Backbone and ligand atoms as CSV (ligand in chain L), in Angstrom:
chain,resi,resn,atom,element,x,y,z
A,1,MET,N,N,53.697,-12.369,41.595
A,1,MET,CA,C,53.515,-12.367,43.048
A,1,MET,C,C,54.826,-11.982,43.733
A,2,PHE,N,N,55.940,-12.563,43.255
A,2,PHE,CA,C,57.244,-12.245,43.838
A,2,PHE,C,C,57.947,-11.144,43.038
A,3,LYS,N,N,57.169,-10.377,42.295
A,3,LYS,CA,C,57.710,-9.403,41.351
A,3,LYS,C,C,58.653,-8.399,42.024
A,4,HIS,N,N,58.278,-7.998,43.258
A,4,HIS,CA,C,59.067,-6.936,43.882
A,4,HIS,C,C,60.161,-7.486,44.783
A,5,MET,N,N,60.316,-8.786,44.788
A,5,MET,CA,C,61.350,-9.396,45.620
A,5,MET,C,C,62.694,-9.316,44.907
A,6,PRO,N,N,63.740,-9.045,45.670
A,6,PRO,CA,C,65.061,-9.095,45.037
A,6,PRO,C,C,65.332,-10.478,44.476
A,7,ARG,N,N,66.133,-10.544,43.459
A,7,ARG,CA,C,66.398,-11.778,42.750
A,7,ARG,C,C,66.973,-12.866,43.674
A,8,TYR,N,N,67.984,-12.487,44.505
A,8,TYR,CA,C,68.631,-13.506,45.359
A,8,TYR,C,C,67.639,-14.118,46.344
A,9,GLU,N,N,66.648,-13.296,46.744
A,9,GLU,CA,C,65.655,-13.799,47.695
A,9,GLU,C,C,64.800,-14.901,47.055
A,10,LYS,N,N,64.465,-14.673,45.772
A,10,LYS,CA,C,63.700,-15.695,45.036
A,10,LYS,C,C,64.501,-16.984,44.922
A,11,ILE,N,N,65.792,-16.792,44.671
A,11,ILE,CA,C,66.660,-17.977,44.524
A,11,ILE,C,C,66.688,-18.790,45.826
A,12,TRP,N,N,66.867,-18.080,46.942
A,12,TRP,CA,C,66.930,-18.772,48.232
A,12,TRP,C,C,65.594,-19.432,48.581
A,13,LEU,N,N,64.517,-18.715,48.242
A,13,LEU,CA,C,63.184,-19.253,48.512
A,13,LEU,C,C,62.985,-20.553,47.733
A,14,THR,N,N,63.401,-20.522,46.467
A,14,THR,CA,C,63.277,-21.699,45.618
A,14,THR,C,C,64.141,-22.839,46.146
A,15,LEU,N,N,65.364,-22.503,46.539
A,15,LEU,CA,C,66.269,-23.527,47.079
A,15,LEU,C,C,65.695,-24.145,48.344
A,16,GLY,N,N,65.121,-23.262,49.190
A,16,GLY,CA,C,64.534,-23.739,50.442
A,16,GLY,C,C,63.396,-24.701,50.176
A,17,ALA,N,N,62.518,-24.311,49.255
A,17,ALA,CA,C,61.377,-25.162,48.912
A,17,ALA,C,C,61.860,-26.473,48.307
A,18,ALA,N,N,62.866,-26.384,47.443
A,18,ALA,CA,C,63.378,-27.572,46.784
A,18,ALA,C,C,63.991,-28.536,47.802
A,19,SER,N,N,64.745,-28.000,48.770
A,19,SER,CA,C,65.382,-28.891,49.741
A,19,SER,C,C,64.338,-29.561,50.629
A,20,LEU,N,N,63.236,-28.830,50.893
A,20,LEU,CA,C,62.148,-29.424,51.680
A,20,LEU,C,C,61.534,-30.602,50.923
A,21,VAL,N,N,61.316,-30.394,49.624
A,21,VAL,CA,C,60.742,-31.453,48.788
A,21,VAL,C,C,61.672,-32.672,48.783
A,22,VAL,N,N,62.981,-32.409,48.610
A,22,VAL,CA,C,63.962,-33.504,48.595
A,22,VAL,C,C,63.945,-34.242,49.929
A,23,PHE,N,N,63.921,-33.452,51.023
A,23,PHE,CA,C,63.923,-34.046,52.367
A,23,PHE,C,C,62.708,-34.950,52.576
A,24,LEU,N,N,61.517,-34.433,52.201
A,24,LEU,CA,C,60.293,-35.219,52.370
A,24,LEU,C,C,60.316,-36.458,51.484
A,25,ALA,N,N,60.892,-36.302,50.287
A,25,ALA,CA,C,60.981,-37.449,49.374
A,25,ALA,C,C,61.856,-38.536,49.979
A,26,ILE,N,N,62.989,-38.119,50.558
A,26,ILE,CA,C,63.908,-39.092,51.181
A,26,ILE,C,C,63.211,-39.784,52.358
A,27,LEU,N,N,62.519,-38.972,53.159
A,27,LEU,CA,C,61.815,-39.510,54.320
A,27,LEU,C,C,60.768,-40.542,53.894
A,28,GLY,N,N,59.999,-40.164,52.866
A,28,GLY,CA,C,58.959,-41.062,52.363
A,28,GLY,C,C,59.555,-42.324,51.807
A,29,PHE,N,N,60.654,-42.169,51.084
A,29,PHE,CA,C,61.334,-43.318,50.494
A,29,PHE,C,C,61.834,-44.257,51.586
A,30,MET,N,N,62.411,-43.649,52.655
A,30,MET,CA,C,62.925,-44.471,53.754
A,30,MET,C,C,61.795,-45.216,54.457
A,31,ALA,N,N,60.677,-44.504,54.673
A,31,ALA,CA,C,59.542,-45.120,55.362
A,31,ALA,C,C,59.036,-46.334,54.596
A,32,VAL,N,N,58.945,-46.175,53.273
A,32,VAL,CA,C,58.472,-47.285,52.443
A,32,VAL,C,C,59.535,-48.385,52.408
A,33,GLY,N,N,60.784,-47.951,52.194
A,33,GLY,CA,C,61.890,-48.901,52.072
A,33,GLY,C,C,62.082,-49.726,53.317
A,34,LEU,N,N,61.948,-49.079,54.470
A,34,LEU,CA,C,62.178,-49.792,55.732
A,34,LEU,C,C,60.900,-50.425,56.260
A,35,GLY,N,N,59.787,-50.126,55.607
A,35,GLY,CA,C,58.523,-50.708,56.041
A,35,GLY,C,C,57.990,-50.081,57.312
A,36,LEU,N,N,58.679,-49.085,57.840
A,36,LEU,CA,C,58.291,-48.392,59.072
A,36,LEU,C,C,57.943,-49.368,60.190
A,37,ASP,N,N,58.686,-50.422,60.303
A,37,ASP,CA,C,58.391,-51.446,61.299
A,37,ASP,C,C,58.972,-51.065,62.652
A,38,ALA,N,N,58.325,-51.565,63.685
A,38,ALA,CA,C,58.902,-51.420,65.010
A,38,ALA,C,C,60.188,-52.242,65.044
A,39,PRO,N,N,61.123,-51.867,65.913
A,39,PRO,CA,C,62.403,-52.571,65.929
A,39,PRO,C,C,62.273,-54.013,66.400
A,40,GLY,N,N,63.204,-54.846,66.019
A,40,GLY,CA,C,63.279,-56.191,66.556
A,40,GLY,C,C,62.566,-57.222,65.708
A,41,HIS,N,N,62.324,-56.921,64.453
A,41,HIS,CA,C,61.674,-57.848,63.535
A,41,HIS,C,C,60.436,-58.488,64.155
A,42,MET,N,N,59.375,-57.708,64.220
A,42,MET,CA,C,58.155,-58.213,64.836
A,42,MET,C,C,57.155,-58.641,63.772
A,43,ASP,N,N,56.444,-59.729,64.066
A,43,ASP,CA,C,55.311,-60.094,63.230
A,43,ASP,C,C,54.094,-59.344,63.748
A,44,THR,N,N,53.068,-59.245,62.906
A,44,THR,CA,C,51.888,-58.511,63.332
A,44,THR,C,C,50.709,-59.454,63.553
A,45,ILE,N,N,49.730,-58.949,64.294
A,45,ILE,CA,C,48.539,-59.727,64.647
A,45,ILE,C,C,47.419,-58.723,64.923
A,46,VAL,N,N,46.183,-59.108,64.709
A,46,VAL,CA,C,45.062,-58.211,65.016
A,46,VAL,C,C,44.782,-58.310,66.517
A,47,PRO,N,N,44.967,-57.210,67.265
A,47,PRO,CA,C,44.884,-57.284,68.732
A,47,PRO,C,C,43.571,-57.878,69.227
A,48,ALA,N,N,42.440,-57.446,68.651
A,48,ALA,CA,C,41.136,-57.893,69.132
A,48,ALA,C,C,40.950,-59.398,68.933
A,49,GLN,N,N,41.696,-59.968,67.978
A,49,GLN,CA,C,41.565,-61.403,67.709
A,49,GLN,C,C,42.743,-62.214,68.225
A,50,ALA,N,N,43.633,-61.544,68.979
A,50,ALA,CA,C,44.865,-62.206,69.429
A,50,ALA,C,C,44.566,-63.494,70.200
A,51,MET,N,N,43.513,-63.457,71.046
A,51,MET,CA,C,43.222,-64.606,71.897
A,51,MET,C,C,42.573,-65.748,71.129
A,52,GLN,N,N,42.135,-65.486,69.893
A,52,GLN,CA,C,41.558,-66.541,69.057
A,52,GLN,C,C,42.527,-66.986,67.967
A,53,THR,N,N,43.660,-66.282,67.859
A,53,THR,CA,C,44.599,-66.560,66.787
A,53,THR,C,C,45.692,-67.506,67.261
A,54,PRO,N,N,45.833,-68.685,66.601
A,54,PRO,CA,C,46.930,-69.577,66.982
A,54,PRO,C,C,48.281,-68.882,66.783
A,55,PRO,N,N,49.291,-69.140,67.628
A,55,PRO,CA,C,49.222,-70.066,68.754
A,55,PRO,C,C,48.714,-69.426,70.037
A,56,PHE,N,N,48.255,-68.167,69.959
A,56,PHE,CA,C,47.912,-67.447,71.185
A,56,PHE,C,C,46.556,-67.850,71.757
A,57,ASP,N,N,45.815,-68.699,71.011
A,57,ASP,CA,C,44.558,-69.214,71.559
A,57,ASP,C,C,44.844,-70.274,72.625
A,58,ALA,N,N,46.067,-70.800,72.625
A,58,ALA,CA,C,46.461,-71.791,73.637
A,58,ALA,C,C,47.871,-71.474,74.127
A,59,PRO,N,N,47.992,-70.403,74.938
A,59,PRO,CA,C,49.317,-70.020,75.403
A,59,PRO,C,C,49.916,-71.117,76.280
A,60,GLY,N,N,51.213,-71.255,76.218
A,60,GLY,CA,C,51.848,-72.260,77.061
A,60,GLY,C,C,53.228,-72.622,76.545
A,61,LEU,N,N,53.797,-73.607,77.230
A,61,LEU,CA,C,55.155,-74.056,76.944
A,61,LEU,C,C,55.105,-75.269,76.024
A,62,LYS,N,N,55.921,-75.243,74.992
A,62,LYS,CA,C,55.979,-76.375,74.080
A,62,LYS,C,C,57.438,-76.772,73.887
A,63,GLN,N,N,57.713,-78.057,74.139
A,63,GLN,CA,C,59.093,-78.504,73.949
A,63,GLN,C,C,59.355,-78.729,72.467
A,64,ILE,N,N,60.419,-78.143,71.958
A,64,ILE,CA,C,60.713,-78.285,70.531
A,64,ILE,C,C,62.078,-78.920,70.298
A,65,GLY,N,N,62.774,-79.246,71.373
A,65,GLY,CA,C,64.075,-79.891,71.246
A,65,GLY,C,C,64.551,-80.284,72.615
A,66,GLU,N,N,65.764,-80.852,72.660
A,66,GLU,CA,C,66.291,-81.201,73.974
A,66,GLU,C,C,66.657,-79.922,74.707
A,67,LYS,N,N,65.989,-79.674,75.803
A,67,LYS,CA,C,66.162,-78.440,76.579
A,67,LYS,C,C,65.923,-77.189,75.729
A,68,GLU,N,N,64.977,-77.316,74.836
A,68,GLU,CA,C,64.618,-76.164,74.010
A,68,GLU,C,C,63.098,-76.052,73.950
A,69,TYR,N,N,62.599,-74.876,74.247
A,69,TYR,CA,C,61.158,-74.680,74.364
A,69,TYR,C,C,60.699,-73.435,73.611
A,70,GLU,N,N,59.468,-73.519,73.130
A,70,GLU,CA,C,58.799,-72.319,72.665
A,70,GLU,C,C,57.788,-71.938,73.741
A,71,LEU,N,N,57.844,-70.692,74.172
A,71,LEU,CA,C,56.912,-70.232,75.195
A,71,LEU,C,C,56.005,-69.159,74.597
A,72,VAL,N,N,54.758,-69.584,74.347
A,72,VAL,CA,C,53.764,-68.661,73.786
A,72,VAL,C,C,53.036,-67.999,74.941
A,73,MET,N,N,53.046,-66.697,74.964
A,73,MET,CA,C,52.454,-65.987,76.099
A,73,MET,C,C,51.534,-64.858,75.656
A,74,LEU,N,N,50.566,-64.581,76.513
A,74,LEU,CA,C,49.714,-63.402,76.366
A,74,LEU,C,C,49.945,-62.509,77.577
A,75,GLY,N,N,50.122,-61.239,77.336
A,75,GLY,CA,C,50.153,-60.273,78.423
A,75,GLY,C,C,48.881,-59.469,78.323
A,76,GLN,N,N,48.121,-59.417,79.404
A,76,GLN,CA,C,46.868,-58.660,79.343
A,76,GLN,C,C,46.579,-58.090,80.708
A,77,VAL,N,N,45.653,-57.112,80.753
A,77,VAL,CA,C,45.360,-56.481,82.034
A,77,VAL,C,C,44.743,-57.506,82.987
A,78,PHE,N,N,45.328,-57.909,84.065
A,78,PHE,CA,C,46.657,-57.578,84.557
A,78,PHE,C,C,47.362,-58.868,84.935
A,79,ALA,N,N,47.625,-59.681,83.921
A,79,ALA,CA,C,48.227,-60.982,84.185
A,79,ALA,C,C,48.965,-61.472,82.944
A,80,PHE,N,N,49.821,-62.446,83.178
A,80,PHE,CA,C,50.438,-63.154,82.067
A,80,PHE,C,C,49.793,-64.528,81.957
A,81,ALA,N,N,49.627,-65.000,80.728
A,81,ALA,CA,C,49.189,-66.376,80.523
A,81,ALA,C,C,50.257,-67.067,79.685
A,82,PRO,N,N,50.852,-68.157,80.146
A,82,PRO,CA,C,50.652,-68.755,81.469
A,82,PRO,C,C,51.312,-67.907,82.560
A,83,GLY,N,N,50.802,-68.048,83.774
A,83,GLY,CA,C,51.318,-67.265,84.889
A,83,GLY,C,C,52.463,-67.950,85.597
A,84,GLU,N,N,52.607,-69.263,85.310
A,84,GLU,CA,C,53.722,-70.001,85.910
A,84,GLU,C,C,54.278,-70.976,84.893
A,85,VAL,N,N,55.593,-70.996,84.801
A,85,VAL,CA,C,56.269,-71.826,83.810
A,85,VAL,C,C,57.372,-72.615,84.502
A,86,ASN,N,N,57.458,-73.906,84.169
A,86,ASN,CA,C,58.509,-74.766,84.737
A,86,ASN,C,C,59.410,-75.294,83.636
A,87,ILE,N,N,60.707,-75.088,83.791
A,87,ILE,CA,C,61.653,-75.622,82.814
A,87,ILE,C,C,62.885,-76.161,83.532
A,88,PRO,N,N,63.583,-77.139,82.924
A,88,PRO,CA,C,64.822,-77.605,83.533
A,88,PRO,C,C,65.987,-76.636,83.291
A,89,GLU,N,N,66.935,-76.698,84.201
A,89,GLU,CA,C,68.127,-75.854,84.108
A,89,GLU,C,C,68.816,-76.031,82.751
A,90,GLY,N,N,69.279,-74.940,82.182
A,90,GLY,CA,C,69.986,-75.006,80.907
A,90,GLY,C,C,69.060,-74.920,79.702
A,91,SER,N,N,67.780,-74.677,79.959
A,91,SER,CA,C,66.811,-74.631,78.857
A,91,SER,C,C,66.905,-73.328,78.069
A,92,THR,N,N,66.791,-73.483,76.782
A,92,THR,CA,C,66.677,-72.305,75.916
A,92,THR,C,C,65.202,-72.078,75.643
A,93,VAL,N,N,64.749,-70.872,75.913
A,93,VAL,CA,C,63.332,-70.538,75.737
A,93,VAL,C,C,63.183,-69.485,74.644
A,94,HIS,N,N,62.349,-69.825,73.669
A,94,HIS,CA,C,61.999,-68.859,72.632
A,94,HIS,C,C,60.657,-68.237,73.005
A,95,PHE,N,N,60.697,-67.040,73.514
A,95,PHE,CA,C,59.474,-66.338,73.895
A,95,PHE,C,C,58.766,-65.808,72.647
A,96,ARG,N,N,57.449,-65.991,72.631
A,96,ARG,CA,C,56.604,-65.328,71.624
A,96,ARG,C,C,55.426,-64.754,72.384
A,97,ILE,N,N,55.276,-63.462,72.320
A,97,ILE,CA,C,54.282,-62.851,73.194
A,97,ILE,C,C,53.563,-61.708,72.500
A,98,THR,N,N,52.277,-61.589,72.820
A,98,THR,CA,C,51.496,-60.462,72.308
A,98,THR,C,C,50.442,-60.091,73.346
A,99,THR,N,N,49.627,-59.094,73.029
A,99,THR,CA,C,48.592,-58.635,73.953
A,99,THR,C,C,47.323,-58.292,73.188
A,100,PRO,N,N,46.161,-58.571,73.778
A,100,PRO,CA,C,44.914,-58.153,73.134
A,100,PRO,C,C,44.501,-56.740,73.535
A,101,ASP,N,N,45.183,-56.136,74.516
A,101,ASP,CA,C,44.692,-54.830,74.984
A,101,ASP,C,C,45.692,-53.686,74.851
A,102,VAL,N,N,46.479,-53.451,75.888
A,102,VAL,CA,C,47.352,-52.267,75.879
A,102,VAL,C,C,48.826,-52.690,75.927
A,103,VAL,N,N,49.697,-51.709,75.895
A,103,VAL,CA,C,51.137,-51.995,75.942
A,103,VAL,C,C,51.528,-52.516,77.320
A,104,HIS,N,N,52.230,-53.641,77.322
A,104,HIS,CA,C,52.795,-54.198,78.546
A,104,HIS,C,C,54.280,-54.431,78.315
A,105,GLY,N,N,54.917,-54.962,79.352
A,105,GLY,CA,C,56.319,-55.340,79.222
A,105,GLY,C,C,56.518,-56.695,79.855
A,106,LEU,N,N,57.612,-57.332,79.500
A,106,LEU,CA,C,57.996,-58.570,80.194
A,106,LEU,C,C,59.463,-58.455,80.554
A,107,LEU,N,N,59.669,-58.296,81.857
A,107,LEU,CA,C,61.016,-58.161,82.382
A,107,LEU,C,C,61.279,-59.316,83.334
A,108,ILE,N,N,62.392,-59.993,83.154
A,108,ILE,CA,C,62.771,-61.059,84.087
A,108,ILE,C,C,64.088,-60.634,84.750
A,109,PRO,N,N,63.995,-60.136,85.995
A,109,PRO,CA,C,65.207,-59.675,86.682
A,109,PRO,C,C,66.247,-60.788,86.770
A,110,GLY,N,N,67.503,-60.423,86.621
A,110,GLY,CA,C,68.598,-61.388,86.679
A,110,GLY,C,C,68.920,-61.981,85.318
A,111,THR,N,N,68.166,-61.575,84.293
A,111,THR,CA,C,68.408,-62.030,82.924
A,111,THR,C,C,68.407,-60.787,82.032
A,112,ASN,N,N,68.632,-60.976,80.749
A,112,ASN,CA,C,68.461,-59.818,79.871
A,112,ASN,C,C,67.149,-59.899,79.091
A,113,VAL,N,N,66.178,-60.649,79.657
A,113,VAL,CA,C,64.835,-60.675,79.073
A,113,VAL,C,C,64.132,-59.369,79.456
A,114,ASN,N,N,63.872,-58.535,78.484
A,114,ASN,CA,C,63.208,-57.251,78.704
A,114,ASN,C,C,62.493,-56.898,77.413
A,115,MET,N,N,61.243,-57.372,77.316
A,115,MET,CA,C,60.511,-57.263,76.066
A,115,MET,C,C,59.380,-56.252,76.201
A,116,MET,N,N,59.076,-55.589,75.112
A,116,MET,CA,C,57.924,-54.701,75.079
A,116,MET,C,C,56.803,-55.458,74.378
A,117,ILE,N,N,55.630,-55.472,74.995
A,117,ILE,CA,C,54.490,-56.187,74.426
A,117,ILE,C,C,53.520,-55.157,73.887
A,118,VAL,N,N,53.410,-55.112,72.568
A,118,VAL,CA,C,52.665,-54.040,71.914
A,118,VAL,C,C,51.460,-54.635,71.179
A,119,PRO,N,N,50.243,-54.054,71.394
A,119,PRO,CA,C,49.076,-54.569,70.665
A,119,PRO,C,C,49.350,-54.559,69.162
A,120,GLY,N,N,49.027,-55.654,68.509
A,120,GLY,CA,C,49.229,-55.723,67.060
A,120,GLY,C,C,50.558,-56.324,66.666
A,121,HIS,N,N,51.424,-56.552,67.642
A,121,HIS,CA,C,52.733,-57.116,67.336
A,121,HIS,C,C,53.004,-58.390,68.132
A,122,ILE,N,N,53.824,-59.239,67.530
A,122,ILE,CA,C,54.302,-60.425,68.233
A,122,ILE,C,C,55.778,-60.188,68.529
A,123,THR,N,N,56.099,-60.134,69.802
A,123,THR,CA,C,57.480,-59.881,70.195
A,123,THR,C,C,58.167,-61.215,70.475
A,124,GLU,N,N,59.371,-61.352,69.949
A,124,GLU,CA,C,60.106,-62.611,70.123
A,124,GLU,C,C,61.454,-62.344,70.769
A,125,PHE,N,N,61.859,-63.271,71.611
A,125,PHE,CA,C,63.167,-63.164,72.253
A,125,PHE,C,C,63.585,-64.557,72.695
A,126,THR,N,N,64.865,-64.816,72.630
A,126,THR,CA,C,65.376,-66.120,73.032
A,126,THR,C,C,66.366,-65.950,74.164
A,127,TYR,N,N,66.215,-66.805,75.185
A,127,TYR,CA,C,67.116,-66.725,76.325
A,127,TYR,C,C,67.374,-68.128,76.868
A,128,THR,N,N,68.604,-68.382,77.276
A,128,THR,CA,C,68.957,-69.667,77.890
A,128,THR,C,C,69.126,-69.471,79.392
A,129,PHE,N,N,68.312,-70.229,80.156
A,129,PHE,CA,C,68.343,-70.137,81.615
A,129,PHE,C,C,69.359,-71.138,82.172
A,130,ARG,N,N,70.573,-70.679,82.433
A,130,ARG,CA,C,71.659,-71.561,82.874
A,130,ARG,C,C,71.668,-71.760,84.378
A,131,LYS,N,N,70.998,-70.855,85.099
A,131,LYS,CA,C,71.011,-70.935,86.564
A,131,LYS,C,C,69.638,-71.318,87.088
A,132,ALA,N,N,69.612,-72.375,87.924
A,132,ALA,CA,C,68.348,-72.798,88.518
A,132,ALA,C,C,67.853,-71.723,89.481
A,133,GLY,N,N,66.551,-71.698,89.689
A,133,GLY,CA,C,65.979,-70.744,90.634
A,133,GLY,C,C,64.598,-70.302,90.218
A,134,ASP,N,N,63.995,-69.506,91.080
A,134,ASP,CA,C,62.697,-68.928,90.779
A,134,ASP,C,C,62.897,-67.536,90.192
A,135,TYR,N,N,62.393,-67.345,89.015
A,135,TYR,CA,C,62.512,-66.042,88.360
A,135,TYR,C,C,61.145,-65.368,88.325
A,136,LEU,N,N,61.158,-64.065,88.527
A,136,LEU,CA,C,59.920,-63.302,88.424
A,136,LEU,C,C,59.745,-62.814,86.995
A,137,MET,N,N,58.514,-62.868,86.522
A,137,MET,CA,C,58.184,-62.243,85.241
A,137,MET,C,C,57.360,-61.002,85.575
A,138,LEU,N,N,57.892,-59.852,85.270
A,138,LEU,CA,C,57.237,-58.612,85.666
A,138,LEU,C,C,56.823,-57.797,84.453
A,139,CYS,N,N,55.690,-57.094,84.617
A,139,CYS,CA,C,55.311,-56.114,83.603
A,139,CYS,C,C,56.025,-54.819,83.953
A,140,ASN,N,N,56.778,-54.308,83.032
A,140,ASN,CA,C,57.530,-53.079,83.306
A,140,ASN,C,C,57.108,-51.914,82.420
A,141,GLU,N,N,55.888,-51.994,81.899
A,141,GLU,CA,C,55.313,-50.835,81.208
A,141,GLU,C,C,53.999,-50.528,81.923
A,142,TYR,N,N,53.822,-49.282,82.339
A,142,TYR,CA,C,52.599,-48.951,83.063
A,142,TYR,C,C,51.382,-49.224,82.181
A,143,CYS,N,N,50.441,-50.062,82.700
A,143,CYS,CA,C,49.323,-50.480,81.860
A,143,CYS,C,C,47.973,-50.247,82.521
A,144,GLY,N,N,47.968,-49.607,83.672
A,144,GLY,CA,C,46.690,-49.324,84.320
A,144,GLY,C,C,46.748,-49.584,85.814
A,145,VAL,N,N,45.575,-49.568,86.449
A,145,VAL,CA,C,45.523,-49.634,87.917
A,145,VAL,C,C,46.116,-50.916,88.480
A,146,GLY,N,N,46.082,-52.002,87.698
A,146,GLY,CA,C,46.596,-53.275,88.203
A,146,GLY,C,C,48.011,-53.580,87.758
A,147,HIS,N,N,48.675,-52.575,87.216
A,147,HIS,CA,C,50.019,-52.773,86.665
A,147,HIS,C,C,50.966,-53.482,87.647
A,148,HIS,N,N,50.944,-53.022,88.907
A,148,HIS,CA,C,51.889,-53.556,89.897
A,148,HIS,C,C,51.542,-55.001,90.291
A,149,LEU,N,N,50.355,-55.463,89.901
A,149,LEU,CA,C,49.948,-56.838,90.223
A,149,LEU,C,C,50.286,-57.800,89.087
A,150,MET,N,N,50.710,-57.241,87.979
A,150,MET,CA,C,50.895,-58.050,86.780
A,150,MET,C,C,52.266,-58.721,86.830
A,151,MET,N,N,52.268,-59.970,87.238
A,151,MET,CA,C,53.527,-60.707,87.330
A,151,MET,C,C,53.297,-62.205,87.207
A,152,GLY,N,N,54.344,-62.903,86.896
A,152,GLY,CA,C,54.282,-64.353,86.809
A,152,GLY,C,C,55.578,-64.939,87.353
A,153,LYS,N,N,55.663,-66.266,87.265
A,153,LYS,CA,C,56.806,-66.940,87.857
A,153,LYS,C,C,57.368,-67.928,86.850
A,154,LEU,N,N,58.678,-67.949,86.744
A,154,LEU,CA,C,59.330,-68.905,85.881
A,154,LEU,C,C,60.306,-69.704,86.745
A,155,ILE,N,N,60.026,-70.991,86.849
A,155,ILE,CA,C,60.825,-71.835,87.756
A,155,ILE,C,C,61.801,-72.672,86.933
A,156,VAL,N,N,63.078,-72.479,87.199
A,156,VAL,CA,C,64.129,-73.231,86.526
A,156,VAL,C,C,64.641,-74.279,87.504
A,157,GLN,N,N,64.342,-75.559,87.185
A,157,GLN,CA,C,64.666,-76.633,88.108
A,157,GLN,C,C,66.064,-77.203,87.850
A,158,ALA,N,N,66.785,-77.401,88.947
A,158,ALA,CA,C,68.151,-77.934,88.849
A,158,ALA,C,C,68.108,-79.418,88.470
L,1,CUA,CU1,CU,50.950,-54.810,82.222
L,1,CUA,CU2,CU,52.000,-53.072,83.409
């Protein structure tokens, strides 16, 4: 088939094909090796069953230590559950959040809480609220017609 091709051309063609194979092999190896996971060490969950899967079947605040809480949340079109959270000043909150529907976000202005809520994943983040006040919990990923209505309140009491 390559009979009439100059010799050097065959060599380059072979090298090109070989490097492609090596490249794909490395890529495949990396994908398997790294597990192709989304960033931030996320656990997985079946989105359609998220609302029946503990602990997301009962979203809410759970005290796990002195001024330390686990906050299990659901983000869904177009609200957060729970929609209002009360904690004392200086509390460390371990957020665990997922969604049964589409991609949402959880942004709390004035903090560095900025989480992406992805169907099939449990997103975790820890933050210590040192300043008392009313904080807004906002969805910052466009999720549909009610996106701008999707918000909650986190009250840090002095
Ligand atoms: Cu949920 Cu935007």
